[in-house]
C-alpha angles and dihedrals in degrees: 000000000000121000096244093067114087118217116250096254094054090047092052093048091049092047092048090051093050092048091048091051092049091049091051092048093047091046093050094052093047096045100048096102101031130103119247094255092049090051091050092048091050091049092052092049092047092052091052092051098053109099121207134209129191112213116223119243114233128199097183129081114278110216113208098218106121094256121118098189099093117111095258093054092045091056092051117093113255115223127193113232121228134212108276094220103041104022088228130122120293116242092242129037112279120172141160139200130191133210132176138190135175092290112027147029110224123202119192117193129189121196126177115218119173092184101054114138139145139196093205117079107168128086112264094015111156109269100179 
């Protein structure tokens, strides 16, 4: 493994530190003009709203092919995605699954789109 790739544990610790710092910064700016009881109430509500997901460890080879029907992906918990603005359901099925191994974190996403089409048909056609 090349030296520029961090191992998974170091990556998770770094990511956790960054997220914690952002939460503290966001909380400080929002809480400047609130009373102590209002701040505590906001904190308890915020903690209830944060969803969690535990990625499944895989020991097999993960093939990056756009298919989520291999045994590793089938073992991973499927979660339904929600609308980022309303928190409600999306109009079409949108789900994700996550796997990890000693080197990588894998995220598999499924989106339904009944209106997908393209005018380009060759590999490497310009898509912008």
